[in-house]
N, C-alpha and C positions, 0 to 999 in steps of 0.2 A: 694511549697510556692511561692507566687508571688514576684515580684521584690521589693526590699527594698530600701529606700532612707535614707540618713543621712543629717540632716540640722543643722545649727547653728543659735541660736537666742540670742538676748541681753536682753530678758525679760523672766521671769519664770512665766508661767500661770498655772492655775489648770489643763488645758488640758495636760500639760507636767508633772507637779509635782505629780498629783494624781496616775497615773499608775506606775510611778517610785517608789514613796513612798510605795504604797500599795503592789506592787510586791516585793520590798525588805523586807517589814515587813512580808509578807507571807513566803518568803524564810527563814528569821530569825526564825519566829515562828515554822516552820516545823523542822528546825535544832535544836532549843533549846527546843521546846515543850511547850512554854508559851510566853506570851507577857505582860510584866508589864511596858512598856514604858509609863511614866507619866509626863506631863508637870509640870513646877514649875515656879511661878512668885512671887516675893516679890516687892511691889511697895511703893513709898513714895507719899503721897498726900498733897496738901496744905490745908489751912483752909476752902477752898471752895469745897474740894473733888476732885480737878483736879490732875490727875497723873502728877508728875514732873519727875519721873525717877524710877529706881530700877534695879532689876536683873531678867533675864529670862533664864531658863534652863530646864533641864529634868533629870529624873532618869531612868536608863535602865540597866538591867543585873548587878545590884550591883554597878553601877557607878553613881555619880552625875556629870552632865555636866553643866557648866555655859557657856551660849552662848552669851548673850548680857548684858552689864552693862552700865548704864548712870545715872549721877546726874548732874543737871545744875550747873554752876559755883557759883551761889548765895547761894547754900545750901552746898557746899563742905566745908571741914575743921571743921565740927561740929560732926564728929564721925559717921555720918549716914552710910557711906560706910562700916565701920567695923560692925555696928549693922546689916545691911542688910546681909552682908556676913555670920555673925554668924547664923542668922535665916535660910539662905539657907543651910548652913552646918548642922544645927540641923535638918532641915526637911529631908535632905538626910539621916542622921543617922536614923531618925524615919522610913524611908522607907527601911531600911536595907542596905544602901550603905556603903561600906568599904573604898572607895577612891573617891576623887573628882578630876576633871580635867578641865582645861580651857586653852585658849591661849589669849594672849594680844600682844600688840606691844610695843617696847621699849619706844616710846614717849607717851604711855598711862599709864599703872599702874603696871608694874611688881614689883616695890619696895613696893607698897601698899600690894600686895598679900604676898610677902616675909615677910613683917612685921607682917602679920597675920598667919604665920606658913606654908606657901606654899613653895614648893621646885621646882626649875627649873629642867626639865629633857630633854630639847631640845631647840634649837634656830636655826632659819633659816633666813638668810639675805633676806630683801625685800626692796621695795621702800617706802619712798624716800631713796636715798643713805645714808648709815650708819645706817639705821633702821633694826630691826629684829623682826620676830614673835617669841615670847617667850612662850614656853609650860610649864605649871606648874601643880603640883599635890599636894594633901594633903591627908594623911591617916586620915580617920574619926574615 
């Protein structure tokens, strides 16, 4: 084998992401024997059809992963977050998921998730000082 090099970049491009993602997916598929990794998005649109926010995640190997969540301040406090979360959880159930997982930051929304039946199972300090990544799960 020829000489190898290791480099660090501050941007993730398809040149990097595609071989890593496809290689890992092939390895997982070979080990598990199937691939049912499926994206999931629930979005909120305004009266003009413009996407304001929502949740993005995926289902994979019986787990629902919630990756990104955002609602702009002007639509918060109307129960939209709970409605979106219920829809994501229901879609996870319909896809055969038994558990949902996510992480948030203490200055974001851990209390919101706990009010919706999620349980903390881990916490790791991070920046800014005094903040933590909070890992939550929910049985579906």
